[in-house]
VMD Tcl script that draws the C-alpha trace (Angstrom):
set ca {
  {12.69 -79.29 26.23}
  {12.97 -75.59 25.43}
  {12.06 -74.30 21.98}
  {13.64 -71.28 20.29}
  {10.88 -68.90 19.11}
  {10.49 -65.24 18.27}
  {8.92 -62.61 20.50}
  {6.25 -62.25 17.78}
  {5.37 -65.95 17.86}
  {5.33 -65.87 21.65}
  {2.47 -63.35 21.50}
  {0.33 -65.72 19.41}
  {1.25 -68.63 21.68}
  {0.37 -66.62 24.78}
  {-3.05 -65.68 23.45}
  {-3.75 -69.23 22.28}
  {-2.71 -70.69 25.64}
  {-5.28 -68.60 27.49}
  {-8.05 -69.04 24.90}
  {-7.68 -72.82 25.04}
  {-7.79 -72.75 28.82}
  {-10.78 -70.46 29.27}
  {-13.70 -70.07 26.86}
  {-14.57 -66.69 28.36}
  {-11.40 -65.24 26.81}
  {-12.13 -63.36 23.57}
  {-9.91 -61.20 21.38}
  {-10.77 -58.10 19.36}
  {-8.95 -55.40 17.44}
  {-8.13 -53.97 14.03}
  {-6.92 -56.62 11.53}
  {-6.22 -59.15 14.28}
  {-8.25 -61.97 12.69}
  {-8.07 -62.38 8.91}
  {-4.78 -60.50 8.50}
  {-3.13 -61.95 11.60}
  {-2.27 -58.51 12.93}
  {-0.27 -55.70 11.37}
  {2.90 -57.23 12.86}
  {1.66 -60.81 12.21}
  {1.71 -61.42 15.96}
  {-1.77 -63.01 15.91}
  {-1.35 -65.14 12.80}
  {-3.23 -68.45 12.92}
  {-5.57 -67.59 15.79}
  {-8.64 -67.09 13.60}
  {-8.25 -70.56 12.10}
  {-8.16 -72.19 15.53}
  {-10.74 -70.17 17.45}
  {-13.12 -68.87 14.79}
  {-14.68 -65.48 14.23}
  {-16.93 -65.57 17.29}
  {-13.91 -65.36 19.62}
  {-11.44 -63.53 17.35}
  {-13.12 -60.37 16.05}
  {-11.89 -57.81 13.54}
  {-13.17 -54.35 14.44}
  {-13.64 -51.01 12.70}
  {-10.84 -48.46 12.97}
  {-12.08 -46.98 16.22}
  {-10.00 -47.32 19.37}
  {-12.90 -46.00 21.44}
  {-15.17 -48.74 20.09}
  {-12.57 -51.46 20.71}
  {-11.93 -50.46 24.31}
  {-15.57 -49.66 25.04}
  {-16.65 -53.09 23.78}
  {-13.91 -54.75 25.82}
  {-15.03 -52.91 28.94}
  {-18.62 -54.03 28.43}
  {-17.53 -57.63 27.83}
  {-15.44 -57.62 31.01}
  {-18.37 -56.27 33.05}
  {-20.55 -59.17 31.90}
  {-18.18 -61.97 32.87}
  {-15.89 -62.34 29.87}
  {-12.11 -61.89 29.83}
  {-11.46 -59.80 26.72}
  {-8.12 -59.10 25.10}
  {-8.23 -55.81 23.19}
  {-5.50 -54.78 20.78}
  {-4.61 -51.17 20.08}
  {-2.41 -51.39 16.99}
  {0.07 -48.69 18.07}
  {0.37 -47.45 21.64}
  {0.30 -43.86 20.33}
  {-3.39 -44.38 19.57}
  {-4.23 -45.00 23.22}
  {-4.65 -41.22 23.31}
  {-7.86 -41.56 21.28}
  {-9.51 -43.86 23.87}
  {-7.81 -42.61 27.01}
  {-11.05 -41.42 28.62}
  {-12.41 -44.98 28.66}
  {-9.11 -46.46 29.84}
  {-8.13 -43.94 32.50}
  {-11.50 -42.64 33.71}
  {-13.86 -45.59 33.26}
  {-11.96 -48.91 33.25}
  {-9.32 -47.95 35.80}
  {-11.79 -46.47 38.29}
  {-14.92 -48.61 38.09}
  {-13.91 -51.54 40.29}
  {-13.03 -49.10 43.06}
  {-16.21 -47.07 42.53}
  {-18.39 -50.19 42.78}
  {-16.61 -51.34 45.96}
  {-15.41 -54.42 44.11}
  {-18.89 -55.52 43.05}
  {-17.87 -55.29 39.38}
  {-14.48 -56.50 38.16}
  {-12.77 -55.63 34.91}
  {-10.60 -58.60 33.90}
  {-9.38 -57.27 30.57}
  {-6.02 -56.94 28.87}
  {-5.17 -54.09 26.52}
  {-2.16 -55.15 24.46}
  {-0.36 -52.74 22.19}
  {2.81 -52.33 20.12}
  {4.98 -49.76 21.85}
  {8.16 -47.78 21.29}
  {10.56 -46.87 18.53}
  {13.41 -48.33 16.56}
  {11.58 -49.12 13.31}
  {11.62 -45.68 11.63}
  {7.86 -45.23 11.94}
  {8.07 -41.56 12.89}
  {6.77 -39.42 15.71}
  {3.14 -40.61 15.61}
  {3.81 -44.37 15.55}
  {6.90 -44.73 17.73}
  {6.15 -43.35 21.16}
  {6.95 -45.27 24.32}
  {3.96 -44.51 26.51}
  {4.05 -47.01 29.36}
  {4.59 -44.04 31.68}
  {1.12 -42.76 30.71}
  {-0.46 -45.90 32.13}
  {1.81 -46.03 35.16}
  {0.30 -42.77 36.42}
  {-3.29 -44.08 36.49}
  {-4.43 -45.78 39.73}
  {-6.33 -48.96 38.95}
  {-4.23 -50.14 36.00}
  {-1.54 -52.79 36.03}
  {1.32 -52.17 33.61}
  {3.51 -54.88 32.05}
  {6.27 -54.78 29.41}
  {8.15 -58.05 28.74}
  {11.57 -58.26 27.07}
  {11.78 -61.97 26.14}
  {9.51 -64.56 24.48}
  {9.25 -66.56 27.71}
  {8.19 -63.48 29.66}
  {5.65 -62.60 26.97}
  {3.88 -65.90 27.57}
  {4.20 -66.03 31.34}
  {3.28 -62.41 32.02}
  {0.46 -62.48 29.49}
  {-1.08 -65.50 31.24}
  {-0.91 -63.68 34.57}
  {-2.45 -60.60 32.95}
  {-5.42 -62.47 31.46}
  {-6.06 -64.20 34.79}
  {-5.96 -60.95 36.75}
  {-9.28 -59.48 37.84}
  {-7.88 -55.99 37.31}
  {-7.28 -54.30 33.94}
  {-3.77 -54.76 32.58}
  {-1.91 -52.66 30.02}
  {0.38 -55.07 28.16}
  {3.08 -53.25 26.19}
  {4.91 -55.18 23.46}
  {8.03 -53.37 22.27}
  {7.68 -53.60 18.50}
  {11.41 -53.69 17.78}
  {11.60 -56.91 19.81}
  {9.13 -58.85 17.63}
  {11.84 -60.56 15.50}
  {14.14 -61.34 18.45}
  {14.37 -64.92 19.66}
  {14.50 -66.72 22.99}
  {14.04 -70.18 24.45}
  {10.62 -71.09 25.80}
  {10.00 -74.24 27.88}
  {7.30 -76.75 26.99}
  {3.95 -76.72 28.75}
  {1.93 -73.97 30.35}
  {3.84 -70.89 31.46}
  {2.35 -68.60 34.10}
  {4.46 -65.88 35.69}
  {3.82 -63.39 38.49}
  {2.99 -59.74 37.98}
  {5.03 -57.34 40.06}
  {8.21 -59.42 40.09}
  {11.39 -58.01 38.56}
  {14.12 -60.33 37.29}
  {17.85 -59.99 37.85}
  {19.18 -61.01 34.44}
  {22.86 -60.35 35.18}
  {24.63 -60.36 38.52}
  {27.12 -57.64 39.37}
  {28.76 -55.81 42.26}
  {29.62 -52.25 41.18}
  {26.41 -50.72 39.80}
  {22.73 -51.58 39.30}
  {21.24 -50.97 35.85}
  {17.44 -51.09 35.76}
  {15.88 -51.47 32.31}
  {12.62 -52.41 30.62}
  {11.60 -54.13 27.36}
  {13.92 -53.23 24.45}
  {16.38 -51.54 26.78}
  {17.12 -54.83 28.57}
  {19.21 -56.41 25.76}
  {21.00 -53.07 25.31}
  {21.74 -52.92 29.03}
  {23.08 -56.48 28.93}
  {25.35 -55.71 25.98}
  {26.53 -52.59 27.76}
  {27.26 -54.63 30.90}
  {29.48 -56.94 28.86}
  {31.37 -53.93 27.49}
  {31.71 -52.39 30.93}
  {33.27 -55.60 32.20}
  {35.65 -56.10 29.27}
  {36.64 -52.46 28.67}
  {36.45 -50.92 32.16}
  {36.53 -53.82 34.61}
  {33.12 -52.75 35.94}
  {30.76 -55.44 37.21}
  {27.21 -54.30 36.41}
  {24.04 -55.92 37.71}
  {21.11 -55.71 35.28}
  {17.49 -55.85 36.45}
  {14.59 -56.32 34.03}
  {11.68 -54.49 35.66}
  {9.07 -56.40 33.57}
  {6.16 -54.92 35.56}
  {5.82 -51.21 36.35}
  {2.57 -51.67 38.28}
  {2.88 -53.45 40.60}
  {6.53 -52.42 40.91}
  {9.04 -54.74 42.57}
  {10.88 -52.16 44.64}
  {12.35 -54.81 46.94}
  {14.50 -56.42 44.24}
  {15.70 -53.02 43.03}
  {16.48 -51.60 46.48}
  {18.28 -54.73 47.65}
  {20.50 -54.53 44.59}
  {21.18 -50.80 44.95}
  {21.99 -51.19 48.65}
  {24.62 -53.76 47.68}
  {26.13 -52.06 44.59}
  {25.74 -48.48 45.92}
  {24.96 -47.09 42.46}
  {21.83 -46.91 40.28}
  {21.29 -46.16 36.60}
  {17.90 -46.53 34.88}
  {17.55 -46.99 31.11}
  {14.26 -46.27 29.33}
  {12.73 -45.21 26.01}
  {10.36 -42.73 27.65}
  {11.10 -39.02 27.18}
  {13.10 -37.66 30.08}
  {10.29 -35.64 31.64}
  {8.12 -37.90 33.85}
  {9.54 -41.21 32.63}
  {9.24 -44.32 34.81}
  {12.94 -44.09 35.66}
  {12.26 -40.89 37.59}
  {9.96 -42.83 39.91}
  {12.53 -45.56 40.51}
  {15.43 -43.21 41.22}
  {13.24 -41.17 43.58}
  {12.32 -44.32 45.50}
  {16.01 -45.23 45.73}
  {16.91 -41.73 46.92}
  {14.23 -41.92 49.61}
  {14.79 -45.50 50.75}
  {18.55 -46.11 50.48}
  {20.16 -42.69 50.19}
  {22.90 -43.45 52.71}
  {23.92 -46.55 50.76}
  {24.63 -44.55 47.60}
  {28.20 -43.76 46.52}
  {27.14 -41.76 43.44}
  {24.12 -39.74 42.29}
  {21.22 -41.78 40.92}
  {21.25 -41.43 37.14}
  {18.68 -41.74 34.33}
  {19.32 -42.55 30.68}
  {16.30 -41.60 28.57}
  {15.11 -40.37 25.22}
  {15.25 -36.54 25.04}
  {11.97 -34.70 25.52}
  {11.30 -34.41 21.78}
  {9.09 -36.14 19.18}
  {10.90 -39.23 17.91}
  {12.44 -38.62 14.46}
  {12.01 -41.10 11.61}
  {15.40 -40.68 9.91}
  {17.63 -43.65 10.67}
  {20.60 -41.71 11.97}
  {18.47 -39.37 14.08}
  {16.37 -42.10 15.68}
  {19.51 -44.09 16.50}
  {20.99 -40.99 18.13}
  {17.89 -40.17 20.16}
  {17.09 -43.61 21.58}
  {19.38 -44.86 24.36}
  {22.07 -46.99 22.74}
  {24.81 -49.29 24.00}
  {27.53 -46.67 23.61}
  {25.63 -44.06 25.61}
  {24.70 -46.54 28.32}
  {28.29 -47.74 28.61}
  {29.72 -44.22 28.77}
  {27.18 -43.01 31.33}
  {27.54 -46.01 33.63}
  {31.33 -45.80 33.47}
  {31.15 -42.16 34.61}
  {28.79 -43.07 37.47}
  {31.18 -45.73 38.73}
  {34.13 -43.40 38.20}
}
mol new
graphics top color blue
foreach p $ca { graphics top sphere $p radius 0.5 }
foreach p [lrange $ca 0 end-1] q [lrange $ca 1 end] { graphics top cylinder $p $q radius 0.2 }
display resetview
């Protein structure tokens, strides 16, 4: 029987599932133990697993990630939390230069089975320094896997796959999704990294979205159908690395149109990679230019009206897709 839970509670369930299964899994980060996390996404874990496996750390992202790297090198499977994805910039040397490269540089003799989970993106009026969507930073680094779920079920299934991976995984949780709800089946849930999900079938256009943009794309698809008679297919990417190009290209070849929707700033967002792949691989199937819907290349404002205007919204998605279909 499926249970209705929040995205936030799915995070705690996902961590608990893997810690019960494997004693080598440990969890560390700022305020993750006694306080249950700044977003309360790890509430209750300290009581079950104790302070030897759930560790509060000083406010030092470099120390958190450095300790996680060392633990992974010695046979543990650490989960490290960076409170806001913006703060990955302070430990990026360890993530991008050390963790991402070391398995390759040791010819596979040393593995780095660690997960870095972080609250990502805007929508909560936290301002320019606590609202960035930075999954595109990680996507550029060879050696990292990059995951961003949109539903509670995917949080649990993709997190399990991430913890069990022998490669480092960046696990982005879109903070505006924490209170949203979804049904989760009973029992262990383990998904597959690198597998996109078609969450709405359609014939006229393919909309590719990630994390918080998935529910907006779905709502837009409903409007497109009711207001314009346009049948939109919506694909939840779920995993940027590895990227499921097959599912995307098969859809685009059938619908002949592609629109990507993302929170990343327009310059060098992940949507640019997907539309370039489509242009290279199925150009002759296209009936319209590939199109990206993004956040402008500006710091995210904190004022309600400005943030709502800057982030891709249902109205903008609907209008843009309708123009693409013509």
